[in-house]
Each structure stands twice: as C-alpha cells, then as structure tokens.
C-alpha positions, -999 to 999 in steps of 0.1 A, spaced: 81 -367 -605 103 -355 -580 86 -355 -546 82 -328 -517 97 -351 -494 123 -362 -517 134 -330 -525 165 -311 -499 145 -282 -497 160 -251 -487 143 -217 -485 169 -190 -481 145 -161 -471 138 -182 -438 172 -206 -432 199 -183 -437 210 -181 -398 218 -221 -405 251 -212 -421 283 -217 -403 308 -188 -400 333 -201 -423 339 -184 -457 328 -206 -487 356 -204 -519 337 -196 -551 353 -198 -590 333 -165 -604 328 -167 -638 308 -136 -645 292 -117 -674 270 -88 -674 239 -107 -689 232 -147 -695 206 -139 -719 217 -122 -753 185 -111 -772 209 -113 -802 243 -125 -808 267 -97 -796 304 -93 -785 308 -97 -745 328 -106 -717 339 -127 -688 355 -121 -660 372 -152 -640 380 -145 -602 387 -172 -574 375 -154 -543 346 -155 -517 318 -138 -532 298 -122 -506 329 -105 -491 344 -95 -522 376 -113 -509 400 -124 -500 406 -134 -535 430 -163 -546 456 -168 -576 446 -186 -604 479 -199 -616 460 -211 -648 430 -224 -661 428 -261 -681 395 -258 -702 375 -229 -713 347 -242 -738 309 -236 -742 287 -268 -752 258 -255 -780 227 -270 -795 208 -253 -822 176 -249 -821 162 -279 -839 191 -296 -833 200 -328 -815 237 -325 -811 258 -306 -791 287 -289 -806 320 -280 -784 335 -242 -790 371 -237 -776 373 -206 -761 408 -211 -747 421 -185 -770 401 -157 -757 416 -158 -724 440 -128 -710 457 -126 -673 443 -100 -656 457 -84 -624 429 -85 -594 433 -61 -565 439 -84 -531 446 -55 -502 482 -39 -507 490 -66 -538 473 -82 -567 467 -119 -575 460 -132 -611 428 -137 -623 415 -135 -658 389 -120 -685 377 -131 -716 369 -112 -743 343 -134 -768 335 -121 -802 298 -121 -816 309 -148 -846 317 -171 -816 281 -176 -803 263 -163 -828 238 -193 -832 202 -192 -814 202 -218 -784 219 -223 -751 255 -222 -742 266 -243 -712 301 -223 -705 326 -245 -688 358 -233 -666 380 -260 -653 410 -240 -632 444 -260 -624 436 -267 -587 444 -244 -558 465 -251 -530 446 -241 -497 473 -237 -473 453 -233 -443 435 -268 -449 463 -285 -467 445 -299 -496 437 -286 -534 404 -274 -549 394 -274 -582 358 -260 -589 346 -271 -624 323 -243 -630 292 -238 -655 275 -207 -664 245 -212 -691 240 -185 -714 208 -179 -741 211 -163 -773 178 -151 -789 154 -168 -763 154 -203 -781 159 -231 -753 177 -260 -762 206 -278 -742 202 -259 -709 193 -291 -690 213 -314 -705 245 -331 -684 275 -330 -699 292 -357 -679 315 -338 -664 336 -348 -631 317 -325 -611 287 -311 -621 252 -295 -611 224 -302 -637 200 -272 -634 161 -285 -637 147 -249 -645 163 -224 -667 195 -206 -648 190 -175 -670 151 -171 -664 148 -168 -626 126 -139 -606 138 -129 -572 121 -153 -547 117 -180 -572 122 -215 -568 155 -232 -581 158 -269 -585 193 -287 -595 209 -323 -592 244 -328 -582 261 -351 -605 295 -369 -610 300 -381 -647 265 -383 -655 254 -401 -620 236 -385 -592 254 -377 -557 235 -386 -530 240 -363 -495 263 -338 -514 274 -309 -495 259 -278 -514 272 -240 -505 250 -210 -521 267 -175 -518 257 -139 -535 278 -122 -554 277 -92 -530 300 -69 -554 303 -56 -588 335 -76 -604 349 -46 -624 374 -56 -653 384 -29 -662 395 -20 -623 404 -54 -619 385 -50 -585 350 -54 -569 339 -24 -567 311 -4 -553 289 -11 -518 280 -42 -509 244 -50 -524 236 -70 -488 245 -65 -451 252 -93 -434 239 -91 -395 266 -121 -387 292 -140 -406 272 -172 -406 246 -152 -426 273 -149 -457 266 -180 -473 244 -212 -465 247 -250 -463 221 -275 -476 226 -314 -490 215 -333 -522 189 -361 -513 194 -395 -522 188 -388 -560 210 -358 -562 183 -333 -564 180 -302 -541 158 -269 -540 163 -233 -528 148 -199 -532 164 -168 -545 157 -140 -522 175 -111 -538 178 -104 -572 213 -107 -588 241 -135 -592 239 -167 -571 270 -192 -567 259 -230 -563 288 -252 -550 287 -288 -544 317 -297 -526 342 -329 -531 318 -347 -555 341 -350 -585 362 -382 -595 394 -369 -586 405 -369 -551 442 -363 -551 469 -339 -569 504 -339 -561 501 -362 -534 474 -344 -513 435 -342 -513 416 -327 -543 382 -315 -534 369 -313 -570 336 -291 -567 310 -281 -591 300 -245 -594 268 -231 -613 260 -197 -614 226 -187 -615 207 -154 -622 175 -138 -606 160 -108 -616 139 -85 -597 103 -78 -599 95 -41 -605 
C-alpha cells in the first residue's frame, strides 16, 4: 500500500503558483473520447506543441512507431496492433506558416474487441535549437471499448513510460490521479514531472487549435505545474478542470543521445476528466 508520505502528492487547485514561467513541450495525441460504448471509427490528431497556449507548434519530421497494445476481456496476453498505415501528414497552422503534424483515421475493425487499448506514439527526435538538445516524447493514450477494463495499468516496458494507477479514461473533475514513472519497467525516482492542460480544441479539418481558451492564466507561471516522483517513481495530483491533461516525465528514458547531442527522452500520458453536472 502506498503511504501518504511516500507519494509526491500535488494538489493542482492549491499549488498552481509553484510552476516556473517556462513553457512545456507536449506531444498532443488527441481523440474526442477515450471511452467508446461500442467499437466505431474514430480519429487521432498528433501535434507537437505547447498545450496550454495552443502554440508555438513544432515541426514533426516523422513518427517512428504508432501502435496499440490490447488485452481482450478474459484474456491474459497483450496483442500488438500496428497503426502506422493509418498515419497521414497534416499541415498545422503556426502563425503565418504551417508545420507538419499528423492525423490518423482508425477504422472500426481495428479496435473492435471489448477491453483496453494502450495507444503508443513514438515520434522521431525533435531538435530544440534554443537548448541545443533533441526531445523525444514516448506518448500513451489509453482507450476503452465497451466498458470492460483489461490492461489499462500494465507496463509496456517502454524506454520512458507513465503507468497509471487509476483509469486514465474514467476521472471526475477534481478527482485524484496517481501514476508511476518507469523506464523499461523499472521505477524512476525523483523524476521531474510537468502537467499541462489542453486549453484549445484541436480542429483537424482546420489544421489549427480553435476557439477560446478554457482557462485564463493570471501569470505565465500558471500555464503548467511541476512536481517530482518519490523514491519508487510514484506521484499523485488532482485534476481541477474537466478536459484533457498531459502528464510528462522529463528525461527519464534510457536513450540519452541522438546525432551527437543530448536527448531528453520523455514519457507522456494523457488523462481525461469529466465535469460533474
């Protein structure tokens, strides 16, 4: 059992002001709903951006891996479903020009069985010129079909990974979320974690973030919040607003260099919270 003292607990509603003024990079992997009552066609948008501000957006040169790990209800073994064939480049608005993003129309037949689907996107490393480093965010979105939970909390032994300890697709606004930072299945102690709200709607047809911001930050330091994992890689936080929250553990991956430069291999997990009417 995890004790209160052993968890790096972080109440976002009370501690937003602890963040610095820097903006976090987040690979946004977005679909309308993480829970499907029954199998159906749906679409992912994949954009590298600053989620709270809806930009600036960064150019994605390519995707190395895009797949789903699924365990059928009543089964034990996970099955890998390759999704690379569904990727299509997408021009995404960045001020007076565009950068490359991606979209993927997933047909119903691909994810038709009841259960959980851990969707993984691993992009090619992005060169961040201001810091002279590369960034690669191994990103997970965990979806469910039909309400039958299966492998939502299983580690995939990724080089950088956040393992949820409560369902990332069933959360109420204001609820507590707990996870564990891992690298190849082993806990990462003291990991730097950033949490950022997806503050604009990703409109795939327009190739842009549209609409008004859901939240207005009083100061830049409120745009994302920071915390650290404990000695066993655990962390907890609250989700104070309905919508999508990106949780990123920075530089926790086993790969630390790319093309002769430092590589920050990050783990990202997207969590959805629903409003209580």
